[in-house]
C-alpha positions in Angstrom: 0.0 0.0 0.0 1.4 3.4 -0.9 1.0 6.2 1.7 2.3 9.6 0.6 4.7 8.2 -2.0 6.0 5.5 0.3 5.2 1.8 -0.4 4.6 -0.4 2.6 4.3 -4.2 2.4 1.2 -4.3 4.5 -1.2 -1.7 5.8 -0.4 -2.1 9.4 0.3 1.1 11.4 1.7 1.2 14.9 0.2 4.0 16.9 0.8 4.3 20.6 -2.2 4.9 22.8 -2.0 6.2 26.4 1.5 5.9 27.8 3.3 2.9 26.3 5.8 3.0 29.2 3.0 1.6 31.3 3.3 -1.7 29.4 6.9 -1.6 28.4 9.8 0.3 30.0 11.1 1.2 26.5 7.8 2.9 25.6 7.8 4.3 22.1 11.3 2.9 21.4 10.0 -0.7 21.7 7.2 0.2 19.3 9.7 1.8 16.9 11.9 -1.3 16.9 8.8 -3.5 16.3 7.7 -1.3 13.4 11.1 -1.3 11.9 11.5 -5.1 12.1 8.6 -5.5 9.6 8.9 -2.2 7.8 5.6 -0.8 9.2 4.7 2.8 9.7 4.7 4.3 13.2 2.7 7.3 14.3 4.1 9.3 17.2 2.0 11.8 19.2 2.9 15.1 20.7 2.1 13.6 24.1 4.7 10.9 23.7 7.1 10.1 26.5 10.1 9.8 24.2 11.5 12.5 21.8 10.8 12.2 18.1 14.5 12.2 17.4 15.1 9.1 19.6 12.1 7.3 18.1 13.3 8.1 14.5 16.7 6.7 15.5 15.2 3.5 16.9 12.9 3.2 14.0 15.8 3.6 11.5 13.4 5.7 9.4 10.7 8.3 9.4 7.7 8.3 11.6 4.5 10.3 11.3 3.7 12.8 14.0 0.2 13.4 15.3 -0.8 16.6 17.1 -3.5 16.3 19.7 -5.5 19.4 20.3 -4.9 21.1 23.7 -6.6 23.9 25.4 -3.7 26.1 24.2 -5.1 26.0 20.7 -8.5 27.2 21.9 -6.7 30.1 23.8 -4.7 31.1 20.7 -7.7 31.1 18.4 -10.6 32.3 20.6 -9.3 33.3 24.1 -11.0 32.1 27.2 -14.2 31.0 25.3 -12.0 28.8 23.1 -10.3 27.2 26.1 -13.7 26.5 27.6 -14.9 24.9 24.3 -11.9 22.7 24.1 -12.3 21.5 27.7 -16.0 20.8 27.0 -15.1 18.7 24.0 -12.4 16.8 25.9 -14.8 16.2 28.8 -17.5 14.9 26.5 -15.0 12.5 24.8 -13.8 11.2 28.1 -17.3 10.6 29.3 -18.2 8.8 26.1 -15.1 6.5 26.2 -15.5 5.7 29.8 -19.2 4.9 29.3 -18.3 2.6 26.4 -15.8 0.8 28.7 -18.5 0.3 31.3 -16.7 2.6 33.7 -18.7 5.9 33.9 -16.7 7.2 36.8 -13.0 6.8 37.9 -14.2 4.9 41.0 -15.5 2.2 38.5 -12.0 1.5 37.3 -10.6 -1.3 39.5 -7.4 -3.4 39.3 -9.2 -5.9 37.0 -9.4 -3.1 34.3 -5.6 -2.4 34.3 -3.4 -4.4 31.9 -0.2 -5.8 33.1 2.8 -6.6 31.0 4.0 -10.2 31.5 7.4 -10.4 33.2 
């Protein structure tokens, strides 16, 4: 599959969610090595725990970079009302995802919901 003039063997994209260091101490670097081992694309986010330079080095090639909106964007564009709108959007998304997981409140997230990386 060709993605922006780059041919990949398969359409498999590695994108970290949450904090990958919670499941592997190497975090995004482990994902980068896995992606490189099979020549797959990796997408890194602006909330990563590892610098893009280190991930590119571990990946031995380019990665895509995803920017997540923050309240700063709302402030820059619309001042305080913009920040309030961004926070409303993020709050609604969090409530939706938690509801889909069957955990409408933080109190509903018990140890059984937390994944553990096998030793």
